[in-house]
C-alpha positions as semicolon CSV with decimal commas, in nm:
position;residue;x (nm);y (nm);z (nm)
1;M;3,863;7,303;9,259
2;F;4,110;7,572;9,215
3;K;4,104;7,599;8,822
4;L;3,768;7,762;8,902
5;L;3,929;8,064;9,045
6;F;4,139;8,144;8,757
7;Q;3,886;8,129;8,515
8;L;3,810;8,453;8,343
9;A;3,464;8,634;8,339
10;T;3,378;8,797;7,997
11;S;3,088;8,963;7,905
12;L;3,153;8,839;7,525
13;C;2,852;8,574;7,553
14;C;2,590;8,804;7,661
15;E;2,703;9,087;7,414
16;R;2,661;8,827;7,146
17;N;2,305;8,749;7,280
18;W;2,237;9,122;7,302
19;S;2,347;9,188;6,967
20;T;2,130;8,894;6,778
21;Y;1,843;9,010;6,997
22;F;1,902;9,373;6,876
23;Q;1,922;9,260;6,502
24;I;1,577;9,045;6,540
25;H;1,404;9,301;6,776
26;N;1,481;9,611;6,512
27;I;1,241;9,881;6,405
28;K;1,047;9,707;6,136
29;R;0,995;9,413;6,360
30;N;0,906;9,605;6,686
31;K;0,549;9,444;6,735
32;L;0,729;9,101;6,830
33;T;0,657;9,006;7,170
34;N;0,940;8,945;7,404
35;K;0,846;8,546;7,441
36;R;0,896;8,554;7,040
37;A;1,218;8,764;7,023
38;K;1,356;8,526;7,313
39;D;1,259;8,246;7,114
40;L;1,423;8,337;6,772
41;V;1,733;8,439;6,925
42;Y;1,754;8,117;7,116
43;I;1,708;7,910;6,790
44;Y;1,933;8,154;6,597
45;S;2,213;8,111;6,847
46;N;2,157;7,721;6,828
47;L;2,144;7,720;6,483
48;R;2,482;7,899;6,462
49;L;2,617;7,663;6,728
50;L;2,545;7,360;6,498
51;L;2,676;7,503;6,197
52;H;3,016;7,603;6,370
53;S;3,035;7,256;6,460
54;S;2,994;7,049;6,139
55;N;3,218;6,995;5,904
56;D;3,011;7,215;5,664
57;Y;3,086;7,528;5,779
């Protein structure tokens, strides 16, 4: 229970998601709806996780 108190709080995951979101929803693709952009970020993030966890990476 005390281990939770020692866990560091970072914003790295949030910053990574924002960076991915801004890459997807840029000037060229600004007509994307918020839901569509959110779905693309979700897919991209999960695909990156799968690639990192596989042996092919």
